[in-house]
Backbone of each chain as ProteinMPNN parsed JSONL, in Angstrom:
{"seq_chain_A": "MNLISPVREINWTQSEKKIARRVFESALSRQLASITARTKQMLEDDSADVWAVHDYLTQQRKEIDRVYDYRYSMLIFVFARLLRDGWVRESDLDGLSREKVNEIQHIARIR", "coords_chain_A": {"N_chain_A": [[161.309, 139.74, 94.422], [160.072, 140.927, 97.496], [157.939, 139.123, 99.1], [154.87, 139.135, 100.959], [154.309, 136.791, 103.442], [151.692, 134.466, 103.527], [151.169, 133.375, 105.958], [152.166, 135.025, 107.92], [151.282, 137.727, 110.085], [149.523, 140.392, 108.659], [149.856, 143.776, 108.655], [147.472, 146.313, 108.812], [147.129, 149.69, 108.407], [145.214, 152.348, 109.972], [144.377, 154.147, 107.975], [144.727, 152.608, 105.718], [142.864, 150.636, 106.225], [140.497, 152.016, 105.871], [140.644, 152.573, 103.142], [140.712, 149.976, 102.176], [138.175, 149.066, 102.868], [136.639, 150.657, 101.198], [137.517, 149.856, 98.667], [136.699, 147.207, 98.678], [133.871, 147.466, 98.964], [133.262, 148.918, 96.645], [133.991, 147.162, 94.604], [132.228, 145.082, 95.106], [129.772, 146.395, 94.68], [130.005, 146.979, 91.946], [130.09, 144.394, 90.9], [127.622, 143.351, 91.703], [125.933, 145.085, 90.315], [126.513, 144.29, 87.763], [125.573, 141.645, 87.798], [122.87, 142.149, 88.203], [122.258, 143.514, 85.82], [122.745, 141.491, 83.949], [120.81, 139.659, 84.712], [118.461, 141.078, 84.137], [118.76, 141.201, 81.379], [118.575, 138.486, 80.694], [115.913, 138.118, 81.235], [114.703, 139.666, 79.361], [114.416, 138.35, 76.994], [111.868, 136.818, 75.146], [111.366, 134.144, 75.312], [112.267, 133.566, 77.745], [113.454, 131.596, 80.428], [112.425, 131.427, 83.557], [113.382, 129.919, 85.629], [115.921, 129.315, 84.821], [117.058, 131.755, 85.186], [116.843, 131.86, 87.937], [118.589, 129.749, 88.636], [120.978, 130.841, 87.7], [121.254, 133.068, 89.435], [121.465, 131.745, 91.89], [123.913, 130.467, 91.622], [125.627, 132.66, 91.245], [125.32, 133.95, 93.675], [126.392, 132.16, 95.507], [129.017, 132.252, 94.659], [129.719, 134.943, 95.12], [129.405, 135.034, 97.903], [131.439, 133.345, 98.607], [133.782, 134.55, 97.62], [133.912, 137.241, 98.577], [135.341, 138.005, 101.274], [135.747, 139.597, 104.101], [138.139, 139.626, 105.904], [141.005, 140.753, 107.518], [143.205, 139.153, 107.269], [142.702, 137.869, 104.932], [142.304, 139.686, 102.912], [144.278, 140.495, 101.017], [144.365, 138.371, 99.257], [141.732, 138.32, 98.419], [141.505, 140.812, 97.144], [143.378, 140.408, 95.134], [142.194, 138.418, 93.601], [139.893, 139.813, 92.785], [141.017, 141.874, 91.369], [142.186, 140.515, 89.255], [139.869, 139.558, 88.051], [138.737, 141.884, 87.245], [137.075, 143.464, 88.793], [138.179, 145.01, 90.711], [140.195, 147.85, 90.205], [143.546, 148.788, 89.294], [144.091, 151.4, 90.11], [142.335, 151.717, 92.208], [143.681, 150.814, 94.356], [145.39, 152.69, 95.264], [147.134, 154.267, 97.857], [147.376, 152.186, 99.533], [150.059, 150.312, 101.079], [153.175, 150.012, 99.309], [154.203, 147.457, 99.394], [151.929, 145.855, 99.891], [150.421, 146.362, 97.572], [152.128, 145.354, 95.604], [152.112, 142.666, 96.311], [149.403, 141.979, 95.95], [149.179, 142.399, 93.181], [151.011, 140.523, 92.287], [149.935, 138.044, 93.155], [147.543, 138.132, 91.744], [148.451, 137.739, 89.187], [149.582, 135.177, 89.206], [147.584, 133.378, 89.985]], "CA_chain_A": [[160.33, 140.565, 95.141], [159.898, 140.508, 98.89], [156.491, 138.904, 99.227], [154.288, 138.894, 102.281], [153.92, 135.392, 103.613], [150.284, 134.4, 103.938], [151.015, 132.927, 107.345], [152.491, 136.032, 108.934], [150.309, 138.796, 110.317], [149.662, 141.557, 107.787], [149.368, 144.952, 109.373], [146.718, 147.324, 108.052], [147.006, 150.944, 109.164], [143.83, 152.872, 109.976], [144.041, 154.751, 106.675], [144.607, 151.48, 104.774], [141.595, 149.954, 106.492], [139.438, 152.809, 105.209], [140.778, 152.345, 101.694], [140.339, 148.578, 101.916], [136.712, 148.97, 102.944], [136.09, 151.302, 99.999], [137.855, 148.973, 97.534], [135.831, 146.036, 98.828], [132.479, 147.843, 98.693], [133.14, 149.32, 95.232], [134.039, 145.953, 93.773], [130.964, 144.376, 95.321], [128.731, 147.16, 93.974], [130.175, 146.767, 90.492], [129.742, 143.022, 90.536], [126.165, 143.207, 91.865], [125.304, 145.806, 89.205], [126.689, 143.441, 86.588], [124.648, 140.511, 87.944], [121.529, 142.698, 87.992], [122.122, 143.793, 84.386], [122.67, 140.2, 83.253], [119.503, 139.089, 85.056], [117.474, 141.799, 83.313], [118.982, 140.782, 79.995], [118.025, 137.135, 80.554], [114.446, 138.211, 81.303], [114.226, 140.396, 78.186], [114.084, 137.337, 75.986], [110.473, 136.385, 75.265], [111.321, 132.727, 75.672], [113.047, 133.491, 78.988], [113.098, 130.572, 81.406], [112.648, 132.115, 84.827], [114.181, 129.045, 86.514], [117.323, 129.482, 84.406], [117.459, 132.983, 85.885], [117.024, 131.47, 89.338], [119.838, 128.97, 88.708], [122.08, 131.799, 87.521], [121.398, 133.849, 90.666], [121.94, 130.833, 92.942], [125.338, 130.248, 91.378], [126.323, 133.932, 91.482], [125.276, 134.265, 95.103], [127.384, 131.281, 96.132], [130.333, 132.759, 94.267], [129.936, 136.207, 95.841], [129.591, 134.699, 99.329], [132.728, 132.672, 98.741], [134.911, 135.431, 97.29], [133.972, 138.481, 99.361], [135.649, 137.645, 102.655], [136.424, 140.781, 104.65], [139.024, 139.442, 107.056], [142.272, 141.384, 107.131], [144.147, 138.089, 106.895], [142.324, 137.36, 103.61], [142.04, 140.766, 101.944], [145.263, 140.514, 99.931], [143.932, 137.343, 98.291], [140.439, 138.759, 97.88], [141.757, 141.895, 96.186], [144.098, 139.828, 93.989], [141.167, 137.754, 92.804], [138.996, 140.82, 92.195], [141.82, 142.608, 90.384], [142.296, 139.626, 88.094], [138.562, 139.447, 87.399], [138.336, 143.191, 86.736], [136.15, 144.189, 89.687], [139.044, 146.017, 91.334], [141.165, 148.442, 89.262], [144.833, 149.094, 89.937], [144.02, 152.729, 90.737], [141.582, 151.606, 93.473], [144.591, 150.396, 95.431], [146.211, 153.847, 95.669], [147.05, 154.571, 99.288], [147.866, 151.001, 100.259], [151.529, 150.262, 101.044], [153.772, 149.449, 98.081], [154.352, 146.019, 99.642], [150.622, 145.216, 99.697], [150.037, 146.456, 96.158], [152.964, 144.376, 94.881], [151.632, 141.323, 96.658], [148.103, 141.809, 95.279], [149.436, 142.265, 91.733], [151.726, 139.258, 92.072], [148.979, 136.929, 93.297], [146.58, 138.247, 90.636], [149.071, 137.202, 87.965], [149.916, 133.738, 89.266], [146.448, 132.498, 90.299]], "C_chain_A": [[160.151, 140.026, 96.565], [158.398, 140.351, 99.18], [156.064, 138.692, 100.671], [153.933, 137.411, 102.365], [152.491, 135.342, 104.116], [150.13, 134.048, 105.415], [151.364, 134.023, 108.358], [151.423, 137.13, 108.956], [150.555, 139.959, 109.344], [149.055, 142.751, 108.509], [148.658, 145.925, 108.444], [146.613, 148.575, 108.925], [145.548, 151.397, 109.113], [143.448, 153.413, 108.605], [143.914, 153.648, 105.607], [143.292, 150.727, 104.976], [140.424, 150.685, 105.832], [139.446, 152.568, 103.706], [140.293, 150.932, 101.346], [138.827, 148.415, 101.913], [136.072, 149.537, 101.675], [136.325, 150.42, 98.762], [136.885, 147.786, 97.512], [134.389, 146.368, 98.419], [132.267, 148.228, 97.227], [133.095, 148.099, 94.331], [132.727, 145.193, 93.884], [129.816, 145.075, 94.588], [128.796, 146.925, 92.472], [129.701, 145.366, 90.096], [128.231, 142.788, 90.661], [125.422, 143.92, 90.739], [125.387, 144.97, 87.932], [125.731, 142.244, 86.624], [123.21, 140.971, 87.683], [121.275, 142.931, 86.497], [121.957, 142.493, 83.594], [121.302, 139.538, 83.499], [118.403, 139.746, 84.22], [117.531, 141.343, 81.865], [118.367, 139.395, 79.752], [116.498, 137.182, 80.504], [113.846, 138.942, 80.108], [113.696, 139.433, 77.123], [112.66, 136.823, 76.204], [110.364, 134.917, 75.681], [112.109, 132.484, 76.971], [112.521, 132.385, 79.9], [113.454, 131.138, 82.783], [113.446, 131.244, 85.805], [115.647, 129.039, 86.083], [117.886, 130.739, 85.07], [117.724, 132.661, 87.359], [118.332, 130.681, 89.53], [121.061, 129.887, 88.616], [122.335, 132.57, 88.821], [121.906, 132.991, 91.827], [123.453, 130.669, 92.846], [126.145, 131.525, 91.676], [126.391, 134.259, 92.975], [126.294, 133.43, 95.883], [128.79, 131.825, 95.901], [130.672, 134.04, 95.041], [130.208, 135.922, 97.323], [130.97, 134.095, 99.581], [133.893, 133.66, 98.602], [135.034, 136.616, 98.253], [134.11, 138.183, 100.854], [136.439, 138.806, 103.273], [137.121, 140.476, 105.972], [140.372, 140.006, 106.626], [143.301, 140.349, 106.711], [143.889, 137.585, 105.469], [142.321, 138.422, 102.518], [143.003, 140.822, 100.767], [144.82, 139.534, 98.82], [142.622, 137.724, 97.617], [140.661, 139.829, 96.814], [142.495, 141.375, 94.942], [143.087, 139.163, 93.039], [140.302, 138.775, 92.059], [139.722, 141.678, 91.161], [141.904, 141.79, 89.094], [140.992, 139.583, 87.304], [138.014, 140.798, 86.94], [137.377, 143.969, 87.623], [136.888, 145.221, 90.532], [139.996, 146.519, 90.253], [142.444, 148.769, 90.023], [144.749, 150.419, 90.701], [143.225, 152.717, 92.049], [142.517, 151.375, 94.656], [145.497, 151.53, 95.914], [146.019, 154.135, 97.16], [147.404, 153.367, 100.152], [149.39, 150.98, 100.143], [152.0, 149.602, 99.754], [153.868, 147.914, 98.197], [153.014, 145.287, 99.381], [150.207, 145.219, 98.225], [150.83, 145.454, 95.322], [152.439, 142.961, 95.074], [150.32, 141.02, 95.911], [148.316, 141.569, 93.78], [150.086, 140.923, 91.421], [150.757, 138.069, 92.126], [147.955, 136.941, 92.152], [147.141, 137.624, 89.363], [149.224, 135.691, 88.025], [148.712, 132.838, 89.5], [145.566, 132.257, 89.085]], "O_chain_A": [[160.089, 138.816, 96.784], [157.698, 141.322, 99.465], [156.805, 138.142, 101.486], [153.323, 136.858, 101.45], [152.118, 136.086, 105.024], [149.121, 134.367, 106.045], [150.925, 133.973, 109.507], [150.762, 137.401, 107.953], [151.68, 140.446, 109.231], [147.893, 142.73, 108.915], [149.196, 146.309, 107.405], [146.081, 148.529, 110.034], [144.755, 150.895, 108.316], [142.341, 153.176, 108.122], [143.087, 153.752, 104.702], [142.688, 150.244, 104.019], [139.496, 150.068, 105.309], [138.401, 152.383, 103.083], [139.573, 150.722, 100.37], [138.268, 147.716, 101.068], [135.106, 148.987, 101.146], [135.438, 150.262, 97.924], [136.335, 147.424, 96.472], [133.772, 145.648, 97.634], [131.235, 147.912, 96.636], [132.275, 148.01, 93.417], [132.183, 144.72, 92.886], [128.989, 144.421, 93.953], [127.778, 146.702, 91.816], [129.009, 145.185, 89.095], [127.634, 142.11, 89.825], [124.402, 143.427, 90.259], [124.455, 144.944, 87.129], [125.15, 141.876, 85.602], [122.433, 140.275, 87.029], [120.212, 142.589, 85.979], [121.132, 142.41, 82.685], [120.722, 138.936, 82.595], [117.533, 139.07, 83.671], [116.507, 141.128, 81.215], [117.72, 139.165, 78.73], [115.869, 136.381, 79.813], [112.643, 138.86, 79.861], [112.685, 139.677, 76.464], [112.295, 136.44, 77.315], [109.394, 134.509, 76.318], [112.551, 131.37, 77.255], [111.316, 132.253, 80.116], [114.626, 131.303, 83.121], [114.108, 131.765, 86.702], [116.526, 128.782, 86.906], [119.051, 130.773, 85.465], [118.7, 133.129, 87.946], [119.08, 130.928, 90.476], [122.037, 129.729, 89.35], [123.478, 132.711, 89.256], [122.69, 133.462, 92.651], [124.171, 130.726, 93.845], [127.212, 131.464, 92.287], [127.394, 134.777, 93.466], [126.963, 133.924, 96.791], [129.628, 131.857, 96.803], [131.783, 134.191, 95.55], [131.122, 136.493, 97.919], [131.579, 134.309, 100.628], [134.859, 133.612, 99.364], [136.134, 136.951, 98.691], [133.124, 138.12, 101.588], [137.63, 138.977, 103.01], [136.745, 140.997, 107.022], [140.827, 139.766, 105.507], [144.173, 140.634, 105.89], [144.755, 136.948, 104.869], [142.333, 138.095, 101.332], [142.605, 141.153, 99.65], [144.896, 139.835, 97.629], [142.421, 137.493, 96.425], [140.086, 139.768, 95.727], [142.258, 141.851, 93.832], [143.147, 139.344, 91.822], [140.019, 138.625, 90.87], [139.117, 142.15, 90.199], [141.718, 142.311, 87.994], [140.99, 139.574, 86.073], [136.952, 140.859, 86.32], [136.913, 145.039, 87.231], [136.292, 146.187, 91.009], [140.54, 145.731, 89.48], [142.426, 148.995, 91.233], [145.276, 150.539, 91.806], [143.41, 153.589, 92.898], [142.192, 151.695, 95.8], [146.273, 151.357, 96.853], [144.895, 154.232, 97.652], [147.694, 153.501, 101.341], [149.951, 151.565, 99.216], [151.317, 148.75, 99.186], [153.645, 147.186, 97.229], [152.984, 144.24, 98.735], [149.711, 144.221, 97.701], [150.279, 144.788, 94.445], [152.339, 142.175, 94.132], [150.156, 139.95, 95.324], [147.721, 140.668, 93.189], [149.758, 140.272, 90.429], [150.767, 137.205, 91.25], [147.553, 135.888, 91.657], [146.401, 137.054, 88.561], [149.023, 134.999, 87.026], [148.797, 131.638, 89.241], [144.57, 131.54, 89.178]]}, "seq_chain_B": "MNLISPVREINWTQSEKKIARRVFESALSRQLASITARTKQMLEDDSADVWAVHDYLTQQRKEIDRVYDYRYSMLIFVFARLLRDGWVRESDLDGLSREKVNEIQHIARIR", "coords_chain_B": {"N_chain_B": [[75.555, 117.163, 98.054], [77.076, 114.883, 95.855], [80.062, 113.874, 96.527], [83.296, 113.132, 95.189], [85.278, 110.707, 96.648], [88.454, 111.198, 98.03], [89.965, 108.959, 98.333], [89.032, 107.004, 96.643], [89.488, 105.601, 93.374], [89.76, 107.851, 90.721], [88.298, 108.165, 87.683], [89.615, 109.145, 84.602], [88.657, 110.066, 81.45], [89.897, 109.573, 78.072], [89.484, 111.94, 76.618], [89.087, 113.742, 78.667], [91.576, 113.629, 79.872], [93.143, 114.907, 77.975], [92.082, 117.484, 78.127], [92.656, 118.036, 80.791], [95.44, 118.11, 80.77], [95.823, 120.36, 79.22], [94.639, 122.353, 80.795], [96.287, 122.263, 83.014], [98.816, 122.956, 81.915], [98.255, 125.513, 80.911], [97.636, 126.957, 83.23], [100.067, 126.794, 84.543], [101.711, 128.173, 82.709], [100.566, 130.735, 82.873], [101.096, 131.35, 85.532], [103.89, 131.28, 85.628], [104.449, 133.356, 83.853], [103.504, 135.441, 85.33], [105.244, 135.388, 87.52], [107.621, 135.958, 86.201], [107.057, 138.564, 85.311], [106.783, 139.9, 87.741], [109.356, 139.587, 88.738], [110.828, 141.096, 86.892], [109.758, 143.578, 87.495], [110.638, 143.93, 90.129], [113.315, 144.272, 89.608], [113.378, 146.616, 88.244], [113.4, 148.762, 89.945], [115.686, 151.144, 91.092], [117.101, 150.816, 93.409], [117.141, 148.164, 93.653], [117.485, 145.019, 95.211], [119.326, 142.417, 94.367], [119.554, 139.972, 95.567], [117.244, 139.794, 97.018], [115.502, 139.397, 94.972], [116.424, 136.908, 94.187], [115.759, 135.403, 96.485], [112.981, 135.614, 96.344], [112.471, 134.186, 93.953], [113.406, 131.657, 94.666], [111.564, 130.933, 96.608], [109.166, 130.989, 95.127], [109.678, 128.987, 93.285], [109.829, 126.689, 94.847], [107.197, 126.62, 95.696], [105.776, 126.308, 93.277], [106.786, 123.813, 92.46], [105.73, 122.273, 94.453], [102.945, 122.568, 94.216], [102.162, 121.986, 91.53], [101.345, 119.095, 90.605], [101.175, 116.529, 88.602], [99.515, 114.068, 88.85], [96.988, 111.761, 88.243], [95.489, 111.06, 90.411], [95.738, 113.246, 91.989], [94.917, 115.494, 90.644], [92.358, 116.711, 90.891], [92.543, 118.075, 93.291], [94.71, 119.708, 92.795], [93.708, 121.296, 90.696], [91.614, 122.5, 92.06], [92.964, 124.087, 93.912], [94.323, 125.77, 92.154], [92.229, 126.992, 90.866], [91.066, 128.41, 92.956], [93.158, 130.167, 93.463], [93.18, 131.607, 91.168], [94.548, 130.897, 88.87], [93.543, 128.941, 87.296], [90.634, 129.121, 85.344], [87.05, 129.0, 85.62], [85.903, 128.388, 83.163], [87.911, 127.034, 81.896], [87.593, 124.472, 82.637], [85.651, 123.305, 81.154], [84.242, 120.523, 79.592], [85.177, 118.591, 81.23], [83.817, 116.028, 83.377], [80.636, 116.636, 84.947], [80.603, 115.883, 87.583], [83.333, 115.957, 88.343], [83.906, 118.69, 87.963], [82.184, 119.85, 89.832], [83.288, 118.842, 92.168], [85.863, 119.979, 92.12], [85.19, 122.691, 92.315], [83.934, 122.671, 94.778], [86.002, 121.913, 96.575], [87.732, 124.022, 96.129], [86.352, 126.071, 97.348], [86.238, 125.349, 100.056], [88.838, 125.038, 100.976]], "CA_chain_B": [[76.333, 116.938, 96.825], [77.766, 113.596, 95.86], [81.47, 114.2, 96.284], [84.263, 112.062, 94.941], [86.15, 110.491, 97.797], [89.853, 111.269, 97.603], [90.63, 107.658, 98.374], [88.662, 106.077, 95.57], [90.067, 105.85, 92.05], [88.99, 108.77, 89.884], [88.532, 107.811, 86.28], [89.734, 110.227, 83.621], [88.545, 109.556, 80.079], [90.953, 110.088, 77.189], [89.239, 113.35, 76.265], [89.331, 114.517, 79.9], [93.032, 113.703, 80.086], [93.647, 115.967, 77.078], [91.656, 118.767, 78.708], [93.401, 118.222, 82.044], [96.811, 118.506, 80.428], [95.77, 121.753, 78.738], [94.334, 123.187, 81.966], [97.512, 122.252, 83.826], [99.87, 123.725, 81.231], [97.843, 126.927, 80.826], [97.782, 127.559, 84.557], [101.511, 126.922, 84.797], [102.199, 129.279, 81.868], [100.106, 132.011, 83.449], [101.778, 131.633, 86.791], [105.292, 131.592, 85.307], [104.465, 134.699, 83.249], [103.303, 136.376, 86.44], [106.496, 135.405, 88.287], [108.588, 136.68, 85.36], [106.69, 139.989, 85.333], [107.097, 140.407, 89.084], [110.815, 139.631, 88.824], [111.247, 142.284, 86.129], [109.318, 144.746, 88.255], [111.557, 144.077, 91.267], [114.62, 144.705, 89.096], [113.232, 147.973, 87.699], [113.751, 149.677, 91.033], [117.121, 151.443, 91.079], [117.705, 150.302, 94.644], [116.806, 146.731, 93.657], [118.409, 144.091, 95.841], [119.252, 141.245, 93.495], [119.368, 138.769, 96.407], [115.809, 139.736, 97.349], [114.927, 138.768, 93.781], [116.784, 135.487, 94.283], [114.918, 134.812, 97.541], [111.628, 135.533, 95.795], [112.416, 133.087, 92.98], [113.572, 130.396, 95.413], [110.28, 130.659, 97.272], [108.178, 130.703, 94.086], [110.008, 127.713, 92.652], [109.396, 125.665, 95.797], [105.735, 126.617, 95.683], [105.356, 125.729, 91.991], [107.12, 122.382, 92.495], [104.836, 121.632, 95.411], [101.533, 122.622, 93.795], [101.899, 121.388, 90.219], [101.559, 117.655, 90.715], [100.323, 115.94, 87.568], [99.098, 112.674, 89.007], [95.528, 111.789, 88.095], [94.898, 110.969, 91.748], [95.888, 114.548, 92.667], [94.536, 116.625, 89.793], [91.178, 117.414, 91.401], [93.022, 118.981, 94.343], [95.572, 120.694, 92.138], [92.863, 122.25, 89.976], [90.86, 123.267, 93.067], [93.888, 125.078, 94.432], [94.626, 126.742, 91.099], [90.985, 127.74, 90.637], [90.961, 129.346, 94.078], [94.199, 131.198, 93.345], [92.954, 132.38, 89.949], [95.374, 130.46, 87.72], [92.584, 128.205, 86.464], [89.316, 129.767, 85.28], [85.951, 128.014, 85.567], [85.675, 127.996, 81.763], [88.969, 126.096, 81.496], [87.201, 123.113, 83.039], [84.626, 122.805, 80.215], [84.592, 119.245, 78.962], [85.336, 117.605, 82.307], [82.499, 115.576, 83.849], [79.963, 117.51, 85.909], [81.036, 115.433, 88.917], [84.675, 116.484, 88.605], [83.842, 120.156, 88.084], [81.569, 120.123, 91.147], [84.274, 118.511, 93.202], [86.917, 121.013, 92.067], [84.62, 123.941, 92.836], [83.671, 122.489, 96.191], [87.271, 121.949, 97.311], [88.276, 125.389, 96.005], [85.658, 126.94, 98.315], [86.444, 125.007, 101.467], [90.256, 125.011, 101.396]], "C_chain_B": [[77.049, 115.59, 96.942], [79.24, 113.795, 95.497], [82.308, 112.956, 96.017], [85.115, 111.9, 96.205], [87.597, 110.5, 97.321], [90.511, 109.892, 97.548], [90.227, 106.741, 97.223], [89.24, 106.542, 94.23], [89.168, 106.814, 91.262], [89.32, 108.442, 88.438], [88.573, 109.051, 85.386], [89.632, 109.607, 82.229], [89.685, 110.148, 79.251], [90.747, 111.564, 76.892], [89.438, 114.243, 77.503], [90.824, 114.662, 80.189], [93.652, 114.801, 79.216], [93.322, 117.343, 77.654], [92.49, 119.068, 79.963], [94.825, 118.704, 81.765], [96.848, 119.974, 80.005], [95.532, 122.72, 79.906], [95.613, 123.374, 82.806], [98.584, 123.159, 83.205], [99.531, 125.208, 81.15], [98.048, 127.627, 82.161], [99.257, 127.797, 84.863], [102.105, 128.076, 83.984], [101.808, 130.625, 82.453], [100.897, 132.353, 84.702], [103.258, 131.982, 86.555], [105.419, 132.988, 84.69], [104.326, 135.752, 84.34], [104.581, 136.512, 87.286], [107.573, 136.185, 87.517], [108.326, 138.186, 85.417], [107.059, 140.622, 86.676], [108.613, 140.544, 89.266], [111.359, 140.862, 88.1], [110.945, 143.556, 86.907], [110.272, 145.006, 89.446], [112.899, 144.64, 90.81], [114.583, 146.117, 88.522], [113.72, 149.012, 88.701], [115.27, 149.887, 91.062], [117.828, 150.906, 92.316], [117.437, 148.801, 94.793], [117.896, 145.905, 94.34], [118.28, 142.757, 95.102], [119.097, 139.952, 94.319], [117.927, 138.673, 96.92], [115.059, 139.091, 96.183], [115.207, 137.257, 93.817], [115.93, 134.77, 95.335], [113.484, 134.612, 97.044], [111.5, 134.336, 94.842], [112.562, 131.723, 93.654], [112.23, 129.972, 96.013], [109.2, 130.275, 96.244], [108.421, 129.322, 93.466], [109.587, 126.542, 93.537], [107.889, 125.491, 95.741], [105.203, 125.944, 94.402], [105.612, 124.209, 91.996], [106.159, 121.613, 93.401], [103.419, 121.511, 94.846], [101.282, 121.831, 92.505], [102.28, 119.91, 90.192], [100.625, 116.962, 89.717], [100.157, 114.439, 87.753], [97.583, 112.698, 88.963], [94.829, 111.704, 89.449], [94.912, 112.325, 92.474], [95.24, 115.705, 91.924], [93.337, 117.419, 90.298], [91.612, 118.466, 92.439], [93.894, 120.093, 93.769], [94.711, 121.75, 91.454], [92.041, 123.101, 90.951], [91.73, 124.402, 93.612], [94.135, 126.194, 93.402], [93.4, 127.587, 90.743], [90.847, 128.813, 91.717], [91.946, 130.501, 93.919], [94.107, 131.98, 92.032], [93.79, 131.966, 88.748], [94.584, 129.565, 86.784], [91.269, 128.967, 86.52], [88.259, 128.676, 85.167], [85.785, 127.487, 84.128], [86.749, 127.021, 81.255], [88.527, 124.646, 81.708], [86.13, 122.512, 82.127], [85.108, 121.512, 79.562], [84.924, 118.176, 79.99], [83.931, 117.212, 82.788], [81.956, 116.556, 84.889], [80.442, 117.186, 87.338], [82.412, 116.011, 89.286], [84.651, 117.995, 88.829], [83.243, 120.542, 89.44], [82.582, 119.931, 92.274], [85.371, 119.582, 93.284], [86.411, 122.316, 92.692], [84.406, 123.849, 94.348], [84.965, 122.601, 97.018], [87.891, 123.355, 97.279], [87.631, 126.316, 97.037], [86.051, 126.633, 99.753], [87.907, 125.055, 101.911], [90.805, 126.41, 101.658]], "O_chain_B": [[77.556, 115.226, 98.003], [79.607, 113.872, 94.324], [82.051, 111.879, 96.554], [85.608, 112.886, 96.753], [87.923, 109.872, 96.313], [91.481, 109.681, 96.82], [90.963, 105.823, 96.862], [89.448, 107.734, 94.005], [87.96, 106.603, 91.158], [90.483, 108.446, 88.033], [87.673, 109.89, 85.42], [90.421, 108.732, 81.871], [90.349, 111.096, 79.671], [91.695, 112.349, 76.907], [89.907, 115.374, 77.382], [91.273, 115.693, 80.69], [94.553, 115.522, 79.645], [94.162, 118.243, 77.669], [92.96, 120.187, 80.165], [95.338, 119.593, 82.444], [97.753, 120.725, 80.367], [96.159, 123.777, 79.983], [95.952, 124.478, 83.234], [99.173, 124.005, 83.878], [100.406, 126.061, 81.299], [98.565, 128.743, 82.219], [99.643, 128.85, 85.37], [102.901, 128.861, 84.5], [102.624, 131.544, 82.519], [101.312, 133.495, 84.903], [103.803, 132.872, 87.208], [106.375, 133.712, 84.967], [104.948, 136.813, 84.284], [104.945, 137.609, 87.709], [108.33, 136.964, 88.097], [109.255, 138.982, 85.555], [107.58, 141.736, 86.73], [109.088, 141.502, 89.876], [112.224, 141.572, 88.612], [111.756, 144.48, 86.97], [110.652, 146.145, 89.72], [113.543, 145.396, 91.539], [115.626, 146.743, 88.335], [114.361, 149.999, 88.343], [116.038, 148.925, 91.057], [119.014, 150.582, 92.271], [117.496, 148.245, 95.89], [119.084, 146.082, 94.07], [117.264, 142.069, 95.2], [118.568, 138.958, 93.821], [117.45, 137.579, 97.223], [114.106, 138.338, 96.382], [114.334, 136.443, 93.516], [115.44, 133.665, 95.098], [112.863, 133.579, 97.293], [110.539, 133.572, 94.92], [111.916, 130.754, 93.255], [111.828, 128.812, 95.929], [108.419, 129.351, 96.472], [107.478, 128.59, 93.165], [109.061, 125.539, 93.055], [107.373, 124.373, 95.739], [104.294, 125.116, 94.456], [104.755, 123.426, 91.586], [105.825, 120.457, 93.142], [102.775, 120.471, 94.985], [100.301, 121.094, 92.407], [103.389, 119.54, 89.806], [99.427, 116.829, 89.969], [100.6, 113.643, 86.924], [96.956, 113.561, 89.579], [93.72, 112.209, 89.618], [94.188, 112.522, 93.45], [95.033, 116.775, 92.496], [93.291, 118.641, 90.159], [91.111, 119.591, 92.453], [93.828, 121.247, 94.192], [94.948, 122.948, 91.607], [91.802, 124.281, 90.698], [91.272, 125.536, 93.752], [94.153, 127.38, 93.732], [93.526, 128.752, 90.366], [90.55, 129.971, 91.425], [91.623, 131.655, 94.198], [94.877, 132.915, 91.814], [93.743, 132.625, 87.709], [94.919, 129.445, 85.605], [90.834, 129.406, 87.585], [88.529, 127.577, 84.684], [85.558, 126.296, 83.914], [86.52, 126.276, 80.302], [89.016, 123.725, 81.052], [85.743, 121.356, 82.296], [86.226, 121.427, 79.054], [84.952, 116.989, 79.666], [82.978, 117.972, 82.623], [82.71, 117.211, 85.608], [80.652, 118.072, 88.166], [82.617, 116.491, 90.402], [85.283, 118.513, 89.75], [83.736, 121.45, 90.109], [82.7, 120.746, 93.189], [85.75, 120.026, 94.368], [87.102, 122.955, 93.486], [84.656, 124.798, 95.091], [85.006, 123.299, 98.031], [88.488, 123.813, 98.254], [88.276, 127.235, 97.541], [86.183, 127.54, 100.574], [88.182, 125.107, 103.11], [91.973, 126.557, 102.017]]}, "name": "protein", "num_of_chains": 2, "seq": "MNLISPVREINWTQSEKKIARRVFESALSRQLASITARTKQMLEDDSADVWAVHDYLTQQRKEIDRVYDYRYSMLIFVFARLLRDGWVRESDLDGLSREKVNEIQHIARIRMNLISPVREINWTQSEKKIARRVFESALSRQLASITARTKQMLEDDSADVWAVHDYLTQQRKEIDRVYDYRYSMLIFVFARLLRDGWVRESDLDGLSREKVNEIQHIARIR"}
């Protein structure tokens, strides 16, 4: 497979940039909805420890801040990570070049 | 009024120590229940921002850690603060010496 080298400039067309923004925002929305649902679930328990909820949110926030990096030089890696973790679906990537999709899928498998 | 000086040693009898512990724990339970309820309420909103919830909990946790100081030298001030804020009720203080109750009430009014 002819893989994109992380060090060379990756070109994103205008239409790909629009798709990338949508993919990024959708994944973030899904993940935030999941964190919100989990937080509610933790609070349902009558013996809920509200500081355990706080610890959970602190950890999730750090993780989200770390992963969601919207730089065009990073997006292939970001999408690969999110694909692997299930926040991005293969069909979300429709409209990106075959080369980019291959790269994202490849990195998702090996990381 | 003959007020206890903050610098002089305040004597707590064994029975007062038991009451103090109960007052302290009850106030903390009430306040944590209130924080939990508020957190749930914030999450009820469909447009809930889970990081706003996280910020709220961070701030509340700092405040709780700061206020709830179970040192006998500090308890009069802690209880005064909690009385003023409504987490301790006057009736909770039954069984403490008249001098201590007066002092707590006095500080609660002036702070």
